[in-house]
GUVOVO-111167 format. One line per field, with one value per residue (C-alpha): residue in one letter; x, y, z; residue number from 1. Coordinates in nm, 2 decimals, padded with zeros to 4 digits. Layout:
% GUVOVO-111167
rest = [A / ...]
xx = [X / ...]
yy = [Y / ...]
zz = [Z / ...]
nr = [NUM / ...]
% end
This chain:
% GUVOVO-111167
rest = [M / S / F / S / H / R / C / R / A / L / V / L / G / D / L / P / V / W / T / C / N / R / D / E / I / V / L / R / M / L / M / G / L / S / A / V / S / P / A / L / F / A / F / I / E / M / S / P / T / V / L / A / I / V / A / A / L / L / S / T / L / S / L / L / A / K / R / A / R / F / A / S / V / T / I / R / F / A / V / I / L / A / L / L / S / G / L / V / L / S / S / V / L / W / S / V / D / S / S / R / S / L / A / A / G / T / G / V / L / F / Y / S / I / A / A / V / L / L / V / Q / G / M / L / A / L / T / R / A / Q / C / D / R / L / A / R / V / S / L / I / G / L / T / I / G / L / L / S / V / I / G / R / E / L / Y / F / A / F / L / T / D / D / P / R / F / V / E / N / V / F / T / L / H / K / I / T / V / Y / G / A / F / F / A / V / V / L / L / A / Q / P / A / P / I / W / K / G / L / A / V / L / F / A / V / L / T / L / A / Y / G / Q / S / T / G / V / N / L / A / I / V / V / V / A / I / I / F / V / V / P / A / S / R / R / Q / H / A / L / V / G / F / F / A / I / Y / L / S / L / A / L / I / A / P / F / I / A / E / P / V / F / D / L / L / K / T / T / G / W / L / A / F / Y / P / G / T / F / A / A / R / L / D / L / W / Q / M / I / A / P / H / I / V / D / K / P / F / L / G / H / G / A / N / T / I / R / N / A / A / D / V / V / V / N / P / T / Y / Y / T / L / V / D / L / P / S / A / H / N / I / V / F / D / L / W / Y / E / L / G / A / L / G / M / I / V / Y / A / V / L / L / G / A / I / L / R / T / I / H / I / L / D / D / R / S / H / F / I / A / G / S / F / L / I / V / A / V / V / E / L / S / V / D / H / R / I / W / L / S / W / V / L / G / T / L / V / F / V / A / G / V / C / I / L / H / C / R / A / V / T / V / S / G / T / G / S / R / T / A / I / S / A / V / H / L / N / T / N / A / P / T / H / R]
xx = [16.42 / 16.79 / 16.92 / 17.04 / 16.69 / 16.53 / 16.76 / 16.69 / 16.31 / 16.34 / 16.55 / 16.40 / 16.05 / 15.92 / 16.08 / 16.42 / 16.72 / 16.65 / 16.29 / 16.09 / 15.84 / 15.87 / 15.70 / 15.94 / 16.24 / 16.13 / 16.07 / 16.42 / 16.56 / 16.36 / 16.50 / 16.85 / 16.79 / 16.63 / 16.93 / 17.20 / 17.04 / 17.05 / 17.42 / 17.47 / 17.27 / 17.52 / 17.83 / 17.72 / 17.53 / 17.36 / 17.26 / 16.89 / 16.88 / 16.93 / 16.81 / 16.46 / 16.43 / 16.56 / 16.31 / 16.03 / 16.13 / 16.13 / 15.79 / 15.67 / 15.79 / 15.62 / 15.29 / 15.32 / 15.39 / 15.08 / 14.86 / 14.76 / 14.51 / 14.59 / 14.44 / 14.20 / 14.45 / 14.72 / 14.49 / 14.41 / 14.78 / 14.86 / 14.60 / 14.74 / 15.10 / 14.97 / 14.83 / 15.16 / 15.36 / 15.12 / 15.16 / 15.54 / 15.55 / 15.29 / 15.51 / 15.73 / 15.47 / 15.53 / 15.88 / 16.16 / 16.39 / 16.19 / 16.47 / 16.51 / 16.14 / 16.11 / 16.39 / 16.22 / 15.88 / 16.03 / 16.21 / 15.89 / 15.69 / 15.95 / 15.99 / 15.61 / 15.56 / 15.83 / 15.66 / 15.32 / 15.46 / 15.67 / 15.38 / 15.15 / 15.41 / 15.44 / 15.06 / 15.03 / 15.26 / 15.09 / 15.11 / 15.39 / 15.59 / 15.54 / 15.66 / 15.98 / 16.06 / 16.00 / 16.23 / 16.51 / 16.45 / 16.48 / 16.82 / 16.92 / 16.79 / 16.99 / 17.31 / 17.23 / 17.17 / 17.49 / 17.68 / 17.54 / 17.63 / 17.98 / 18.03 / 17.90 / 18.15 / 18.43 / 18.37 / 18.34 / 18.65 / 18.88 / 18.89 / 19.10 / 18.80 / 18.45 / 18.30 / 18.48 / 18.23 / 18.23 / 18.19 / 17.89 / 17.73 / 17.78 / 17.62 / 17.33 / 17.24 / 17.32 / 17.15 / 16.83 / 16.85 / 16.93 / 16.62 / 16.40 / 16.58 / 16.55 / 16.18 / 16.12 / 16.35 / 16.18 / 15.85 / 15.97 / 15.87 / 16.21 / 16.41 / 16.73 / 16.58 / 16.45 / 16.78 / 16.96 / 16.72 / 16.77 / 17.15 / 17.12 / 16.91 / 17.15 / 17.46 / 17.29 / 17.18 / 17.54 / 17.74 / 17.50 / 17.52 / 17.18 / 16.92 / 16.65 / 16.72 / 16.76 / 16.42 / 16.26 / 16.41 / 16.26 / 15.91 / 15.92 / 16.02 / 15.72 / 15.48 / 15.64 / 15.56 / 15.20 / 14.95 / 14.86 / 14.49 / 14.60 / 14.86 / 14.63 / 14.51 / 14.87 / 14.97 / 14.67 / 14.75 / 15.11 / 15.03 / 14.74 / 14.98 / 15.25 / 15.01 / 14.86 / 15.21 / 15.30 / 15.01 / 15.10 / 15.48 / 15.58 / 15.37 / 15.51 / 15.87 / 16.00 / 15.82 / 15.91 / 16.28 / 16.28 / 16.12 / 16.36 / 16.66 / 16.55 / 16.49 / 16.83 / 16.68 / 16.87 / 17.20 / 17.11 / 17.13 / 17.32 / 17.39 / 17.13 / 16.82 / 16.92 / 17.06 / 16.74 / 16.52 / 16.74 / 16.71 / 16.34 / 16.27 / 16.48 / 16.28 / 15.94 / 15.90 / 15.97 / 15.70 / 15.44 / 15.54 / 15.40 / 15.18 / 14.95 / 15.17 / 15.52 / 15.83 / 15.84 / 15.96 / 16.33 / 16.40 / 16.50 / 16.85 / 16.89 / 16.75 / 17.08 / 16.97 / 16.72 / 17.01 / 17.06 / 17.25 / 17.22 / 17.28 / 17.33 / 17.31 / 17.67 / 17.66 / 17.76 / 17.48 / 17.13 / 17.11 / 16.75 / 16.53 / 16.62 / 16.25 / 15.99 / 15.73 / 15.93 / 16.06 / 15.70 / 15.57 / 15.85 / 15.84 / 15.47 / 15.29 / 14.96 / 14.85 / 15.16 / 15.09 / 14.74 / 14.85 / 15.11 / 14.85 / 14.61 / 14.90 / 14.97 / 14.60 / 14.56 / 14.85 / 14.71 / 14.38 / 14.54 / 14.75 / 14.43 / 14.31 / 14.63 / 14.66 / 14.88 / 15.23 / 15.17 / 15.03 / 15.35 / 15.57 / 15.38 / 15.32 / 15.69 / 15.81 / 15.59 / 15.72 / 16.09 / 16.03 / 15.84 / 16.06 / 16.38 / 16.24 / 16.13 / 16.49 / 16.76 / 16.71 / 16.54 / 16.26 / 16.39 / 16.72 / 16.73 / 16.86 / 16.58 / 16.32 / 16.48 / 16.49 / 16.13 / 16.03 / 16.24 / 16.13 / 15.77 / 15.81 / 15.99 / 15.71 / 15.43 / 15.62 / 15.67 / 15.32 / 15.18 / 15.41 / 15.42 / 15.55 / 15.27 / 15.38 / 15.47 / 15.46 / 15.67 / 15.40 / 15.31 / 14.99 / 14.90 / 14.71 / 14.35 / 14.30 / 13.95 / 14.10 / 14.36 / 14.16 / 14.48 / 14.31 / 14.65 / 14.64 / 14.77 / 15.13 / 15.16]
yy = [03.22 / 03.25 / 03.38 / 03.71 / 03.77 / 03.69 / 03.94 / 04.20 / 04.15 / 04.18 / 04.50 / 04.67 / 04.52 / 04.57 / 04.91 / 05.01 / 05.10 / 05.47 / 05.56 / 05.87 / 05.68 / 05.85 / 05.56 / 05.31 / 05.53 / 05.56 / 05.18 / 05.11 / 05.34 / 05.15 / 04.83 / 04.95 / 05.07 / 04.73 / 04.55 / 04.73 / 04.85 / 04.52 / 04.48 / 04.85 / 04.77 / 04.50 / 04.70 / 05.06 / 05.03 / 05.37 / 05.34 / 05.29 / 05.65 / 05.77 / 05.48 / 05.49 / 05.85 / 05.78 / 05.50 / 05.73 / 06.00 / 05.75 / 05.62 / 05.98 / 06.02 / 05.70 / 05.82 / 06.15 / 05.97 / 05.74 / 06.01 / 05.74 / 05.80 / 05.69 / 05.36 / 05.33 / 05.11 / 05.38 / 05.65 / 05.45 / 05.39 / 05.76 / 05.86 / 05.64 / 05.76 / 06.12 / 06.05 / 05.90 / 06.19 / 06.44 / 06.28 / 06.27 / 06.64 / 06.75 / 06.59 / 06.90 / 07.08 / 06.86 / 06.72 / 06.75 / 06.81 / 06.98 / 06.99 / 06.61 / 06.57 / 06.81 / 06.63 / 06.29 / 06.43 / 06.58 / 06.25 / 06.05 / 06.29 / 06.29 / 05.91 / 05.87 / 06.07 / 05.87 / 05.55 / 05.65 / 05.75 / 05.44 / 05.21 / 05.38 / 05.36 / 04.99 / 04.95 / 05.16 / 04.93 / 04.74 / 04.36 / 04.35 / 04.62 / 04.45 / 04.12 / 04.28 / 04.48 / 04.18 / 03.96 / 04.21 / 04.28 / 03.90 / 03.90 / 04.20 / 04.05 / 03.73 / 03.93 / 04.12 / 03.81 / 03.65 / 03.97 / 03.95 / 03.58 / 03.66 / 03.93 / 03.71 / 03.44 / 03.70 / 03.84 / 03.49 / 03.33 / 03.60 / 03.86 / 03.85 / 03.91 / 03.81 / 03.99 / 04.32 / 04.59 / 04.74 / 04.40 / 04.34 / 04.67 / 04.60 / 04.26 / 04.40 / 04.61 / 04.39 / 04.08 / 04.28 / 04.35 / 03.99 / 03.87 / 04.08 / 03.96 / 03.59 / 03.61 / 03.69 / 03.40 / 03.16 / 03.24 / 03.14 / 02.79 / 02.68 / 02.48 / 02.68 / 03.00 / 02.83 / 02.67 / 03.00 / 03.15 / 02.85 / 02.88 / 03.25 / 03.15 / 02.88 / 03.10 / 03.39 / 03.19 / 03.06 / 03.38 / 03.68 / 03.80 / 03.97 / 03.85 / 04.04 / 03.88 / 03.54 / 03.56 / 03.69 / 03.39 / 03.15 / 03.31 / 03.33 / 02.97 / 02.87 / 03.08 / 02.91 / 02.56 / 02.65 / 02.54 / 02.83 / 02.82 / 02.88 / 03.15 / 03.44 / 03.29 / 03.23 / 03.59 / 03.74 / 03.52 / 03.63 / 04.00 / 03.97 / 03.83 / 04.09 / 04.38 / 04.25 / 04.22 / 04.56 / 04.73 / 04.59 / 04.58 / 04.88 / 04.75 / 04.39 / 04.46 / 04.49 / 04.18 / 03.97 / 04.07 / 04.00 / 03.66 / 03.55 / 03.69 / 03.50 / 03.17 / 03.20 / 03.21 / 03.53 / 03.36 / 03.10 / 03.37 / 03.66 / 03.85 / 04.04 / 03.88 / 03.96 / 04.31 / 04.40 / 04.30 / 04.48 / 04.80 / 04.77 / 04.73 / 05.04 / 05.24 / 05.12 / 05.35 / 05.65 / 05.55 / 05.54 / 05.90 / 06.02 / 05.74 / 05.92 / 06.15 / 06.05 / 06.26 / 06.35 / 06.17 / 06.07 / 06.18 / 05.85 / 05.91 / 06.19 / 05.97 / 05.82 / 05.89 / 05.60 / 05.35 / 05.30 / 05.00 / 04.78 / 04.41 / 04.30 / 04.62 / 04.73 / 05.04 / 05.37 / 05.56 / 05.49 / 05.49 / 05.36 / 05.11 / 04.86 / 04.80 / 05.00 / 04.93 / 05.08 / 05.36 / 05.45 / 05.41 / 05.64 / 05.90 / 05.91 / 05.73 / 05.54 / 05.76 / 05.65 / 05.28 / 05.32 / 05.47 / 05.19 / 04.93 / 05.09 / 05.09 / 04.72 / 04.64 / 04.82 / 04.64 / 04.30 / 04.38 / 04.46 / 04.14 / 03.94 / 03.99 / 03.85 / 03.50 / 03.23 / 03.32 / 03.70 / 03.66 / 03.49 / 03.76 / 04.05 / 03.88 / 03.78 / 04.13 / 04.26 / 04.00 / 04.08 / 04.45 / 04.43 / 04.17 / 04.35 / 04.69 / 04.51 / 04.39 / 04.58 / 04.92 / 05.25 / 05.36 / 05.72 / 05.63 / 05.75 / 05.42 / 05.23 / 05.45 / 05.43 / 05.05 / 05.03 / 05.25 / 05.06 / 04.71 / 04.83 / 04.89 / 04.56 / 04.38 / 04.54 / 04.46 / 04.09 / 04.05 / 04.19 / 03.96 / 03.62 / 03.32 / 03.06 / 02.72 / 02.49 / 02.75 / 03.03 / 03.29 / 03.54 / 03.66 / 04.00 / 04.07 / 04.14 / 04.50 / 04.47 / 04.44 / 04.71 / 04.94 / 05.06 / 05.19 / 05.14 / 05.23 / 05.00 / 05.05 / 05.32]
zz = [12.22 / 12.29 / 12.63 / 12.47 / 12.32 / 12.65 / 12.83 / 12.56 / 12.60 / 12.98 / 12.98 / 12.67 / 12.64 / 12.29 / 12.24 / 12.09 / 12.30 / 12.24 / 12.31 / 12.38 / 12.59 / 12.93 / 13.11 / 12.96 / 13.04 / 13.41 / 13.42 / 13.30 / 13.56 / 13.83 / 13.69 / 13.72 / 14.07 / 14.17 / 14.02 / 14.21 / 14.54 / 14.73 / 14.68 / 14.78 / 15.10 / 15.19 / 15.13 / 15.21 / 15.53 / 15.52 / 15.15 / 15.23 / 15.35 / 14.99 / 14.78 / 14.93 / 14.83 / 14.48 / 14.44 / 14.56 / 14.31 / 14.02 / 14.13 / 14.13 / 13.77 / 13.67 / 13.83 / 13.64 / 13.31 / 13.37 / 13.51 / 13.76 / 14.04 / 14.40 / 14.50 / 14.79 / 14.98 / 14.93 / 15.06 / 15.38 / 15.42 / 15.37 / 15.63 / 15.90 / 15.82 / 15.84 / 16.19 / 16.30 / 16.15 / 16.31 / 16.65 / 16.63 / 16.51 / 16.78 / 17.05 / 17.01 / 17.23 / 17.54 / 17.46 / 17.71 / 17.40 / 17.13 / 16.88 / 16.88 / 16.85 / 16.56 / 16.38 / 16.44 / 16.32 / 16.01 / 15.92 / 15.97 / 15.76 / 15.49 / 15.46 / 15.50 / 15.18 / 15.01 / 15.12 / 14.99 / 14.65 / 14.62 / 14.71 / 14.47 / 14.20 / 14.24 / 14.24 / 13.92 / 13.72 / 13.44 / 13.45 / 13.19 / 13.36 / 13.70 / 13.55 / 13.41 / 13.72 / 13.95 / 13.75 / 13.75 / 14.12 / 14.19 / 14.03 / 14.24 / 14.56 / 14.49 / 14.44 / 14.75 / 14.96 / 14.83 / 14.93 / 15.28 / 15.31 / 15.18 / 15.44 / 15.72 / 15.63 / 15.59 / 15.94 / 16.08 / 15.94 / 15.79 / 16.07 / 16.39 / 16.61 / 16.48 / 16.77 / 16.72 / 16.79 / 16.44 / 16.28 / 16.51 / 16.42 / 16.05 / 16.08 / 16.27 / 15.97 / 15.68 / 15.82 / 15.85 / 15.48 / 15.41 / 15.60 / 15.37 / 15.06 / 15.17 / 15.22 / 14.85 / 14.75 / 14.99 / 14.82 / 14.47 / 14.35 / 14.23 / 14.49 / 14.41 / 14.54 / 14.85 / 14.91 / 14.90 / 15.15 / 15.38 / 15.34 / 15.45 / 15.75 / 15.87 / 15.83 / 16.00 / 16.29 / 16.33 / 16.25 / 16.22 / 16.58 / 16.57 / 16.81 / 16.64 / 16.30 / 16.46 / 16.62 / 16.29 / 16.10 / 16.35 / 16.34 / 15.95 / 15.94 / 16.15 / 15.93 / 15.62 / 15.75 / 15.85 / 15.59 / 15.36 / 15.46 / 15.82 / 15.77 / 15.83 / 16.15 / 16.26 / 16.16 / 16.35 / 16.65 / 16.66 / 16.64 / 16.89 / 17.14 / 17.04 / 17.08 / 17.41 / 17.56 / 17.41 / 17.59 / 17.93 / 17.89 / 18.10 / 18.39 / 18.39 / 18.30 / 18.66 / 18.81 / 18.51 / 18.54 / 18.91 / 18.86 / 18.59 / 18.79 / 19.10 / 18.92 / 18.74 / 18.39 / 18.30 / 18.37 / 18.11 / 17.84 / 18.00 / 17.68 / 17.47 / 17.64 / 18.00 / 17.90 / 17.72 / 18.01 / 18.25 / 18.04 / 18.00 / 18.37 / 18.44 / 18.18 / 18.29 / 18.60 / 18.39 / 18.14 / 18.42 / 18.51 / 18.18 / 18.05 / 17.81 / 17.59 / 17.69 / 17.70 / 17.33 / 17.02 / 17.01 / 17.36 / 17.52 / 17.38 / 17.64 / 17.93 / 18.04 / 18.40 / 18.38 / 18.39 / 18.77 / 18.92 / 18.61 / 18.65 / 18.29 / 18.08 / 18.02 / 17.79 / 17.94 / 17.76 / 17.65 / 17.26 / 17.28 / 17.46 / 17.18 / 17.15 / 16.96 / 17.22 / 17.51 / 17.28 / 17.19 / 17.54 / 17.68 / 17.40 / 17.28 / 17.56 / 17.53 / 17.23 / 17.04 / 17.11 / 16.99 / 16.66 / 16.63 / 16.69 / 16.43 / 16.17 / 16.23 / 16.22 / 15.89 / 15.74 / 15.86 / 15.70 / 15.37 / 15.38 / 15.44 / 15.09 / 14.93 / 14.78 / 14.94 / 14.82 / 14.82 / 15.18 / 15.29 / 15.14 / 15.29 / 15.63 / 15.66 / 15.57 / 15.85 / 16.09 / 16.01 / 16.05 / 16.38 / 16.54 / 16.45 / 16.58 / 16.90 / 16.97 / 16.80 / 16.62 / 16.68 / 16.45 / 16.42 / 16.25 / 15.89 / 15.76 / 15.94 / 15.79 / 15.45 / 15.47 / 15.57 / 15.27 / 15.02 / 15.14 / 15.13 / 14.76 / 14.71 / 14.90 / 14.69 / 14.37 / 14.44 / 14.58 / 14.25 / 14.05 / 14.20 / 14.01 / 13.96 / 14.08 / 13.80 / 13.52 / 13.39 / 13.40 / 13.67 / 13.81 / 13.95 / 14.26 / 14.18 / 14.07 / 14.21 / 14.56 / 14.52 / 14.30 / 14.13 / 13.81 / 13.64 / 13.27 / 13.00 / 12.89 / 12.63]
nr = [1 / 2 / 3 / 4 / 5 / 6 / 7 / 8 / 9 / 10 / 11 / 12 / 13 / 14 / 15 / 16 / 17 / 18 / 19 / 20 / 21 / 22 / 23 / 24 / 25 / 26 / 27 / 28 / 29 / 30 / 31 / 32 / 33 / 34 / 35 / 36 / 37 / 38 / 39 / 40 / 41 / 42 / 43 / 44 / 45 / 46 / 47 / 48 / 49 / 50 / 51 / 52 / 53 / 54 / 55 / 56 / 57 / 58 / 59 / 60 / 61 / 62 / 63 / 64 / 65 / 66 / 67 / 68 / 69 / 70 / 71 / 72 / 73 / 74 / 75 / 76 / 77 / 78 / 79 / 80 / 81 / 82 / 83 / 84 / 85 / 86 / 87 / 88 / 89 / 90 / 91 / 92 / 93 / 94 / 95 / 96 / 97 / 98 / 99 / 100 / 101 / 102 / 103 / 104 / 105 / 106 / 107 / 108 / 109 / 110 / 111 / 112 / 113 / 114 / 115 / 116 / 117 / 118 / 119 / 120 / 121 / 122 / 123 / 124 / 125 / 126 / 127 / 128 / 129 / 130 / 131 / 132 / 133 / 134 / 135 / 136 / 137 / 138 / 139 / 140 / 141 / 142 / 143 / 144 / 145 / 146 / 147 / 148 / 149 / 150 / 151 / 152 / 153 / 154 / 155 / 156 / 157 / 158 / 159 / 160 / 161 / 162 / 163 / 164 / 165 / 166 / 167 / 168 / 169 / 170 / 171 / 172 / 173 / 174 / 175 / 176 / 177 / 178 / 179 / 180 / 181 / 182 / 183 / 184 / 185 / 186 / 187 / 188 / 189 / 190 / 191 / 192 / 193 / 194 / 195 / 196 / 197 / 198 / 199 / 200 / 201 / 202 / 203 / 204 / 205 / 206 / 207 / 208 / 209 / 210 / 211 / 212 / 213 / 214 / 215 / 216 / 217 / 218 / 219 / 220 / 221 / 222 / 223 / 224 / 225 / 226 / 227 / 228 / 229 / 230 / 231 / 232 / 233 / 234 / 235 / 236 / 237 / 238 / 239 / 240 / 241 / 242 / 243 / 244 / 245 / 246 / 247 / 248 / 249 / 250 / 251 / 252 / 253 / 254 / 255 / 256 / 257 / 258 / 259 / 260 / 261 / 262 / 263 / 264 / 265 / 266 / 267 / 268 / 269 / 270 / 271 / 272 / 273 / 274 / 275 / 276 / 277 / 278 / 279 / 280 / 281 / 282 / 283 / 284 / 285 / 286 / 287 / 288 / 289 / 290 / 291 / 292 / 293 / 294 / 295 / 296 / 297 / 298 / 299 / 300 / 301 / 302 / 303 / 304 / 305 / 306 / 307 / 308 / 309 / 310 / 311 / 312 / 313 / 314 / 315 / 316 / 317 / 318 / 319 / 320 / 321 / 322 / 323 / 324 / 325 / 326 / 327 / 328 / 329 / 330 / 331 / 332 / 333 / 334 / 335 / 336 / 337 / 338 / 339 / 340 / 341 / 342 / 343 / 344 / 345 / 346 / 347 / 348 / 349 / 350 / 351 / 352 / 353 / 354 / 355 / 356 / 357 / 358 / 359 / 360 / 361 / 362 / 363 / 364 / 365 / 366 / 367 / 368 / 369 / 370 / 371 / 372 / 373 / 374 / 375 / 376 / 377 / 378 / 379 / 380 / 381 / 382 / 383 / 384 / 385 / 386 / 387 / 388 / 389 / 390 / 391 / 392 / 393 / 394 / 395 / 396 / 397 / 398 / 399 / 400 / 401 / 402 / 403 / 404 / 405 / 406 / 407 / 408 / 409 / 410 / 411 / 412 / 413 / 414 / 415 / 416 / 417 / 418 / 419 / 420 / 421 / 422 / 423 / 424 / 425 / 426]
% end
């Protein structure tokens, strides 16, 4: 088959250009969105805020066209997100700034609904639809990753000051997107995809200027070299350590900071690492004041008074704790941390049923999200919520359509495990 015929088959399937098949029309719209969205992420930093909603709306239309039922895994996911949304909204009752908490709760609820619809839309795709959409998505992710690499090189070599604050803020956003894109490429069997992912990793470590993304790259690289049969153990071990530290973080932040400061370790890395520890040890006493329910969602932005005699932290305000653990502890207390732990546990349980390459994609997406949120960005930001929703759909799509090593075919995740009840393509 010629290249043009293959492209036509990919874009149009077995149907003509003009068709009345609503399912096919929606699929083509999803394919178009998958092709252009990654590049938009790289050049329009706030685009995930809108694109995630567009993707969720298209998935809703697809579900209506199929008359698909919700899968059991989606229902479990929805229940946990409902608990999280309910907790965030209910924090208005005890919040020190009810308007900020209400805005945060509304945003979480809105994007949670979008996430559930998008995930179910990806699960309801037939195998043929999944294959077509995943192939187009792979092209889009490649274009997006090349765009991120191009902007990294531009800021590094073609600007007067690579560390100009606006450039750094831009890189902090777009390298997060690139990390998600690179995971999918790294999971492909062809060396060219892996090579592009490695190129992104090397350039980002050198020029990306985001500690969170750098740490995520290192952890994902370790997971990648771990034998496939041991990856679930490695993943569970990583998150067991992470959650254990998260639960005791407010109570050990001050002594750890004092120890590292006394021994001189903070002077070894006086930038992000020292500044974050300095900030966390200043926030910790205020967490202990309200340990069970916290001060209310999205209120740490108003808590500039916690910054007292900083040693390494240089910002004049407090945009966040730069750590989802300290944000949740301060704003939602122990109850918020419990819900967060349950959410991570449910995701890990779902990942456990996946095959080798799908497991790597899903596990690595989770690592990138958690590590990034634990170092750089706030969970309540609309572009962060939009990114998480969109990449959840990308993750499900590529986990369902994984290239089989050594062949040109694809295999879907077992419908027995996911219970999608997806109908055949009409």
